[in-house]
N, CA, C and O atoms as CSV, one atom per row, in Angstrom:
chain,resi,resn,atom,element,x,y,z
A,1,MET,N,N,5.713,-30.183,19.760
A,1,MET,CA,C,6.663,-28.974,20.193
A,1,MET,C,C,8.043,-29.205,20.508
A,1,MET,O,O,9.058,-28.702,20.027
A,2,LYS,N,N,7.831,-30.360,21.725
A,2,LYS,CA,C,9.067,-31.101,21.859
A,2,LYS,C,C,10.599,-31.112,20.154
A,2,LYS,O,O,11.757,-30.807,19.870
A,3,PHE,N,N,9.953,-31.415,19.879
A,3,PHE,CA,C,10.516,-32.405,18.552
A,3,PHE,C,C,11.216,-30.897,17.224
A,3,PHE,O,O,12.305,-30.680,16.693
A,4,LEU,N,N,9.897,-30.231,17.198
A,4,LEU,CA,C,10.432,-28.804,17.403
A,4,LEU,C,C,11.531,-27.779,17.607
A,4,LEU,O,O,12.241,-27.217,16.773
A,5,ARG,N,N,11.489,-27.675,18.981
A,5,ARG,CA,C,12.699,-27.588,19.861
A,5,ARG,C,C,14.162,-28.219,19.652
A,5,ARG,O,O,15.348,-27.887,19.673
A,6,LEU,N,N,13.358,-29.312,19.444
A,6,LEU,CA,C,14.913,-29.900,19.144
A,6,LEU,C,C,15.434,-29.983,17.920
A,6,LEU,O,O,16.409,-30.730,17.831
A,7,LEU,N,N,14.914,-29.192,16.493
A,7,LEU,CA,C,15.551,-29.988,16.044
A,7,LEU,C,C,15.547,-28.791,15.132
A,7,LEU,O,O,15.594,-29.093,13.939
A,8,THR,N,N,15.483,-26.987,15.512
A,8,THR,CA,C,15.087,-25.714,15.283
A,8,THR,C,C,16.580,-24.977,15.676
A,8,THR,O,O,17.022,-23.981,15.105
A,9,ALA,N,N,17.580,-26.083,17.352
A,9,ALA,CA,C,19.134,-25.200,17.799
A,9,ALA,C,C,20.098,-26.203,16.322
A,9,ALA,O,O,21.130,-25.640,15.957
A,10,PRO,N,N,19.856,-27.136,15.813
A,10,PRO,CA,C,20.966,-27.273,15.503
A,10,PRO,C,C,20.686,-27.233,14.106
A,10,PRO,O,O,21.499,-27.807,13.381
A,11,LEU,N,N,19.442,-26.525,13.437
A,11,LEU,CA,C,18.984,-25.794,11.674
A,11,LEU,C,C,19.897,-24.873,12.082
A,11,LEU,O,O,20.861,-24.520,11.402
A,12,LEU,N,N,19.587,-24.409,13.332
A,12,LEU,CA,C,20.620,-22.176,13.640
A,12,LEU,C,C,21.580,-22.360,13.431
A,12,LEU,O,O,22.009,-21.690,12.492
A,13,ALA,N,N,22.740,-23.492,14.199
A,13,ALA,CA,C,23.952,-23.648,14.247
A,13,ALA,C,C,24.656,-23.988,12.549
A,13,ALA,O,O,25.596,-23.434,11.979
A,14,VAL,N,N,23.761,-25.109,12.093
A,14,VAL,CA,C,23.864,-24.884,10.619
A,14,VAL,C,C,24.121,-23.896,9.338
A,14,VAL,O,O,24.961,-23.589,8.492
A,15,ALA,N,N,22.930,-23.648,9.754
A,15,ALA,CA,C,22.886,-21.588,8.934
A,15,ALA,C,C,23.608,-21.065,9.519
A,15,ALA,O,O,23.921,-20.023,8.942
A,16,LEU,N,N,24.364,-21.261,10.889
A,16,LEU,CA,C,24.817,-19.905,11.088
A,16,LEU,C,C,26.300,-19.754,10.943
A,16,LEU,O,O,26.850,-18.669,10.749
A,17,LEU,N,N,27.284,-21.593,11.110
A,17,LEU,CA,C,28.103,-22.479,10.108
A,17,LEU,C,C,28.091,-21.575,8.984
A,17,LEU,O,O,29.008,-20.812,8.680
A,18,PHE,N,N,26.643,-21.757,8.200
A,18,PHE,CA,C,27.430,-21.273,6.439
A,18,PHE,C,C,27.150,-19.395,6.073
A,18,PHE,O,O,27.237,-18.746,5.030
A,19,ALA,N,N,26.755,-18.979,7.652
A,19,ALA,CA,C,26.528,-17.557,6.614
A,19,ALA,C,C,27.783,-16.841,7.144
A,19,ALA,O,O,28.104,-15.708,6.786
A,20,THR,N,N,28.591,-17.728,8.186
A,20,THR,CA,C,30.090,-17.113,8.651
A,20,THR,C,C,31.404,-17.555,8.197
A,20,THR,O,O,32.506,-17.167,8.586
A,21,ALA,N,N,30.933,-18.981,6.753
A,21,ALA,CA,C,32.197,-19.168,6.453
A,21,ALA,C,C,33.231,-19.108,5.333
A,21,ALA,O,O,34.314,-19.621,5.055
A,22,SER,N,N,31.851,-17.705,4.526
A,22,SER,CA,C,32.130,-16.161,3.413
A,22,SER,C,C,33.745,-15.692,4.263
A,22,SER,O,O,34.819,-15.520,3.687
A,23,LEU,N,N,33.526,-15.588,5.500
A,23,LEU,CA,C,34.122,-14.800,6.238
A,23,LEU,C,C,35.560,-14.721,6.743
A,23,LEU,O,O,36.354,-13.790,6.874
A,24,TYR,N,N,35.620,-16.350,7.037
A,24,TYR,CA,C,36.594,-16.291,6.938
A,24,TYR,C,C,37.275,-17.890,6.354
A,24,TYR,O,O,37.045,-18.877,7.053
A,25,PRO,N,N,38.018,-18.038,5.193
A,25,PRO,CA,C,38.125,-18.921,3.637
A,25,PRO,C,C,39.882,-19.311,4.137
A,25,PRO,O,O,40.949,-18.698,4.112
A,26,ALA,N,N,39.597,-20.150,4.404
A,26,ALA,CA,C,40.791,-21.594,4.394
A,26,ALA,C,C,41.200,-21.707,3.132
A,26,ALA,O,O,40.566,-22.047,2.134
A,27,THR,N,N,42.793,-21.258,3.314
A,27,THR,CA,C,43.301,-22.030,2.367
A,27,THR,C,C,43.875,-23.347,2.128
A,27,THR,O,O,44.363,-23.906,3.110
A,28,VAL,N,N,43.909,-23.976,0.948
A,28,VAL,CA,C,44.691,-25.792,1.099
A,28,VAL,C,C,45.844,-25.515,0.626
A,28,VAL,O,O,45.987,-24.983,-0.474
A,29,VAL,N,N,46.560,-25.758,1.197
A,29,VAL,CA,C,47.921,-25.864,0.422
A,29,VAL,C,C,47.801,-26.944,0.470
A,29,VAL,O,O,47.210,-27.568,1.352
A,30,THR,N,N,48.513,-27.509,-0.771
A,30,THR,CA,C,48.908,-28.579,-1.050
A,30,THR,C,C,50.317,-29.197,-0.989
A,30,THR,O,O,51.232,-28.513,-0.531
A,31,ALA,N,N,50.477,-30.068,-1.290
A,31,ALA,CA,C,52.489,-30.206,-1.234
A,31,ALA,C,C,53.277,-30.442,-2.636
A,31,ALA,O,O,54.353,-31.037,-2.574
A,32,SER,N,N,52.823,-30.033,-3.820
A,32,SER,CA,C,53.162,-29.428,-4.584
A,32,SER,C,C,52.899,-27.460,-5.097
A,32,SER,O,O,52.814,-26.920,-6.200
A,33,GLN,N,N,52.833,-26.751,-3.264
A,33,GLN,CA,C,52.473,-25.733,-3.725
A,33,GLN,C,C,54.300,-25.370,-2.419
A,33,GLN,O,O,54.946,-24.325,-2.504
A,34,LYS,N,N,54.641,-26.464,-1.484
A,34,LYS,CA,C,54.735,-25.999,-0.461
A,34,LYS,C,C,56.294,-25.668,-0.345
A,34,LYS,O,O,56.578,-26.101,0.772
A,35,GLU,N,N,56.819,-25.424,-0.598
A,35,GLU,CA,C,59.310,-25.115,-0.628
A,35,GLU,C,C,59.583,-25.604,-0.271
A,35,GLU,O,O,58.716,-26.241,0.328
A,36,ARG,N,N,60.469,-25.914,-0.121
A,36,ARG,CA,C,61.683,-26.991,0.383
A,36,ARG,C,C,62.258,-25.872,1.426
A,36,ARG,O,O,62.327,-25.865,2.655
A,37,SER,N,N,62.759,-24.646,0.123
A,37,SER,CA,C,64.389,-24.714,-0.161
A,37,SER,C,C,64.158,-23.468,-0.125
A,37,SER,O,O,63.020,-23.144,-0.465
A,38,ALA,N,N,65.132,-22.340,0.290
A,38,ALA,CA,C,65.122,-20.976,0.830
A,38,ALA,C,C,65.670,-20.045,-0.578
A,38,ALA,O,O,65.792,-18.846,-0.327
A,39,HIS,N,N,65.937,-20.368,-1.702
A,39,HIS,CA,C,66.111,-19.902,-3.117
A,39,HIS,C,C,64.565,-21.106,-3.960
A,39,HIS,O,O,64.890,-22.277,-4.154
A,40,PRO,N,N,63.606,-20.836,-4.219
A,40,PRO,CA,C,62.526,-21.186,-5.144
A,40,PRO,C,C,63.183,-21.823,-6.366
A,40,PRO,O,O,63.648,-22.945,-6.566
A,41,LYS,N,N,63.052,-20.629,-7.180
A,41,LYS,CA,C,64.025,-21.456,-8.123
A,41,LYS,C,C,65.145,-22.247,-8.128
A,41,LYS,O,O,65.069,-22.710,-9.265
A,42,LYS,N,N,66.047,-22.679,-7.685
A,42,LYS,CA,C,67.209,-23.812,-7.418
A,42,LYS,C,C,66.855,-24.887,-6.317
A,42,LYS,O,O,66.792,-24.538,-5.138
A,43,PRO,N,N,66.664,-25.973,-6.634
A,43,PRO,CA,C,65.984,-27.332,-5.753
A,43,PRO,C,C,66.689,-27.934,-4.699
A,43,PRO,O,O,66.795,-28.952,-5.384
A,44,VAL,N,N,66.984,-28.090,-4.172
A,44,VAL,CA,C,67.619,-28.671,-3.069
A,44,VAL,C,C,68.227,-29.866,-3.531
A,44,VAL,O,O,67.460,-30.596,-4.158
A,45,GLU,N,N,69.260,-30.223,-3.413
A,45,GLU,CA,C,69.582,-31.491,-3.590
A,45,GLU,C,C,70.067,-32.071,-2.439
A,45,GLU,O,O,70.704,-31.461,-1.580
A,46,PHE,N,N,69.636,-33.807,-2.390
A,46,PHE,CA,C,70.245,-34.800,-1.294
A,46,PHE,C,C,71.085,-35.293,-2.044
A,46,PHE,O,O,71.197,-35.386,-3.266
A,47,HIS,N,N,72.251,-35.910,-0.327
A,47,HIS,CA,C,72.703,-37.011,-0.862
A,47,HIS,C,C,72.987,-37.968,0.104
A,47,HIS,O,O,72.778,-37.590,1.256
A,48,TYR,N,N,73.530,-39.438,-0.079
A,48,TYR,CA,C,72.727,-40.484,1.015
A,48,TYR,C,C,74.534,-41.122,1.584
A,48,TYR,O,O,75.414,-41.670,0.920
A,49,VAL,N,N,74.483,-40.692,3.191
A,49,VAL,CA,C,75.838,-40.565,3.975
A,49,VAL,C,C,75.414,-41.331,4.808
A,49,VAL,O,O,74.268,-41.245,5.250
A,50,CYS,N,N,76.805,-42.787,5.405
A,50,CYS,CA,C,77.250,-43.780,6.067
A,50,CYS,C,C,76.999,-42.086,7.254
A,50,CYS,O,O,77.068,-40.866,7.110
A,51,PRO,N,N,76.699,-43.074,8.345
A,51,PRO,CA,C,77.124,-42.074,9.802
A,51,PRO,C,C,77.701,-42.702,9.738
A,51,PRO,O,O,78.562,-42.083,10.363
A,52,MET,N,N,78.585,-44.390,9.304
A,52,MET,CA,C,80.062,-43.923,10.379
A,52,MET,C,C,81.027,-43.780,8.915
A,52,MET,O,O,82.235,-44.001,9.004
A,53,HIS,N,N,80.687,-43.567,8.169
A,53,HIS,CA,C,81.994,-43.466,7.385
A,53,HIS,C,C,81.154,-43.041,6.306
A,53,HIS,O,O,80.197,-43.514,5.694
A,54,GLU,N,N,82.249,-41.339,6.260
A,54,GLU,CA,C,81.537,-39.879,5.843
A,54,GLU,C,C,81.968,-40.240,3.564
A,54,GLU,O,O,81.564,-39.805,2.485
A,55,THR,N,N,82.936,-41.219,4.061
A,55,THR,CA,C,83.194,-41.146,2.004
A,55,THR,C,C,82.705,-41.858,1.638
A,55,THR,O,O,83.086,-42.270,0.543
A,56,VAL,N,N,81.271,-42.647,2.420
A,56,VAL,CA,C,80.797,-43.439,1.225
A,56,VAL,C,C,79.314,-42.897,1.555
A,56,VAL,O,O,78.607,-42.627,2.526
A,57,THR,N,N,79.273,-42.907,-0.248
A,57,THR,CA,C,77.289,-41.913,-0.744
A,57,THR,C,C,77.480,-42.383,-1.324
A,57,THR,O,O,78.261,-43.248,-1.720
A,58,SER,N,N,76.219,-41.502,-1.645
A,58,SER,CA,C,75.462,-42.095,-2.391
A,58,SER,C,C,74.589,-41.546,-3.439
A,58,SER,O,O,75.176,-40.498,-3.709
A,59,LYS,N,N,73.276,-41.612,-4.402
A,59,LYS,CA,C,72.089,-40.631,-4.360
A,59,LYS,C,C,71.451,-41.388,-4.548
A,59,LYS,O,O,71.063,-41.605,-5.696
A,60,LYS,N,N,71.060,-42.127,-3.498
A,60,LYS,CA,C,70.072,-43.182,-3.464
A,60,LYS,C,C,70.158,-43.995,-2.940
A,60,LYS,O,O,70.786,-45.005,-3.256
A,61,ARG,N,N,69.186,-43.685,-1.395
A,61,ARG,CA,C,69.546,-44.950,-0.443
A,61,ARG,C,C,69.293,-46.293,-0.076
A,61,ARG,O,O,68.388,-46.950,-0.590
A,62,GLY,N,N,70.101,-46.749,0.843
A,62,GLY,CA,C,70.098,-47.443,0.537
A,62,GLY,C,C,71.351,-48.411,1.774
A,62,GLY,O,O,70.685,-48.307,2.804
A,63,THR,N,N,72.693,-49.234,2.219
A,63,THR,CA,C,72.963,-49.188,3.216
A,63,THR,C,C,74.370,-49.623,3.331
A,63,THR,O,O,74.569,-50.814,3.094
A,64,CYS,N,N,75.519,-48.795,3.691
A,64,CYS,CA,C,77.484,-48.685,3.195
A,64,CYS,C,C,77.158,-50.311,3.503
A,64,CYS,O,O,76.502,-50.938,4.335
A,65,PRO,N,N,78.076,-50.647,2.240
A,65,PRO,CA,C,79.021,-52.248,1.976
A,65,PRO,C,C,79.645,-52.797,2.782
A,65,PRO,O,O,79.669,-54.028,2.783
A,66,LYS,N,N,80.580,-51.808,4.040
A,66,LYS,CA,C,81.227,-51.420,4.704
A,66,LYS,C,C,81.216,-51.932,6.019
A,66,LYS,O,O,81.951,-52.818,6.454
A,67,CYS,N,N,79.802,-50.944,6.986
A,67,CYS,CA,C,78.858,-51.642,8.060
A,67,CYS,C,C,78.425,-52.085,7.707
A,67,CYS,O,O,78.439,-53.221,8.182
A,68,LYS,N,N,77.484,-51.886,6.472
A,68,LYS,CA,C,75.652,-52.287,6.997
A,68,LYS,C,C,74.491,-51.758,7.301
A,68,LYS,O,O,73.375,-52.276,7.301
A,69,MET,N,N,75.079,-49.882,7.758
A,69,MET,CA,C,74.115,-48.751,7.800
A,69,MET,C,C,73.653,-48.429,7.348
A,69,MET,O,O,73.918,-47.701,6.392
A,70,LYS,N,N,72.275,-48.886,7.884
A,70,LYS,CA,C,71.354,-47.886,6.806
A,70,LYS,C,C,72.079,-46.077,6.265
A,70,LYS,O,O,72.598,-45.160,6.901
A,71,LEU,N,N,71.808,-46.250,5.096
A,71,LEU,CA,C,72.716,-44.392,4.990
A,71,LEU,C,C,71.671,-43.791,4.588
A,71,LEU,O,O,70.763,-43.969,3.776
A,72,VAL,N,N,72.173,-42.642,5.731
A,72,VAL,CA,C,71.493,-40.735,6.767
A,72,VAL,C,C,71.253,-40.151,4.823
A,72,VAL,O,O,71.800,-40.822,3.948
A,73,LYS,N,N,70.625,-39.220,4.541
A,73,LYS,CA,C,69.625,-38.863,4.139
A,73,LYS,C,C,70.355,-37.315,4.672
A,73,LYS,O,O,70.340,-37.131,5.889
A,74,LYS,N,N,71.190,-35.860,3.499
A,74,LYS,CA,C,71.700,-35.270,3.991
A,74,LYS,C,C,71.800,-34.633,2.937
A,74,LYS,O,O,72.406,-35.089,1.967
A,75,PRO,N,N,70.982,-32.978,2.947
A,75,PRO,CA,C,71.413,-31.900,1.639
A,75,PRO,C,C,73.113,-32.020,1.450
A,75,PRO,O,O,73.988,-32.435,2.211
A,76,VAL,N,N,73.155,-31.408,-0.051
A,76,VAL,CA,C,74.207,-31.685,-0.206
A,76,VAL,C,C,75.184,-29.409,-0.851
A,76,VAL,O,O,74.695,-28.454,-1.455
A,77,LYS,N,N,76.652,-29.673,-0.191
A,77,LYS,CA,C,77.008,-28.422,0.158
A,77,LYS,C,C,77.106,-27.549,-1.039
A,77,LYS,O,O,76.966,-28.224,-2.060
A,78,ASP,N,N,77.265,-26.502,-1.236
A,78,ASP,CA,C,76.976,-25.929,-2.648
A,78,ASP,C,C,78.776,-25.704,-2.083
A,78,ASP,O,O,79.241,-25.254,-1.035
A,79,THR,N,N,79.360,-26.200,-3.208
A,79,THR,CA,C,80.982,-25.702,-3.306
A,79,THR,C,C,81.115,-24.944,-4.363
A,79,THR,O,O,82.142,-24.987,-5.040
A,80,SER,N,N,79.849,-23.955,-4.718
A,80,SER,CA,C,80.831,-22.825,-5.957
A,80,SER,C,C,81.186,-22.304,-4.682
A,80,SER,O,O,80.755,-22.773,-3.629
A,81,GLY,N,N,82.227,-21.017,-4.790
A,81,GLY,CA,C,83.211,-20.670,-4.359
A,81,GLY,C,C,82.732,-19.044,-4.691
A,81,GLY,O,O,83.155,-18.510,-5.716
A,82,SER,N,N,81.668,-18.170,-3.591
A,82,SER,CA,C,81.619,-17.066,-3.448
A,82,SER,C,C,81.896,-16.568,-2.727
A,82,SER,O,O,82.073,-17.177,-1.672
A,83,ASN,N,N,82.015,-15.835,-2.749
A,83,ASN,CA,C,83.095,-14.309,-1.296
A,83,ASN,C,C,83.058,-13.581,-1.565
A,83,ASN,O,O,83.571,-12.662,-0.928
């Protein structure tokens, strides 16, 4: 009898969990579904800049040839003249 009492509580909890699972659907967001830009059709462009020398830029990771500091990722500013 004690075994039956110990077994019914977990079984009841599992049954309740499965019964209410359809009431609260959870959506899974993958990395490809996340939007990284305010404008989903326009991709965000980045370049790498030296923190000490703003003139030193690169399209890929690396170090500054002048001071050997790690280049920092920064977004490319939009240069289109929309007044």
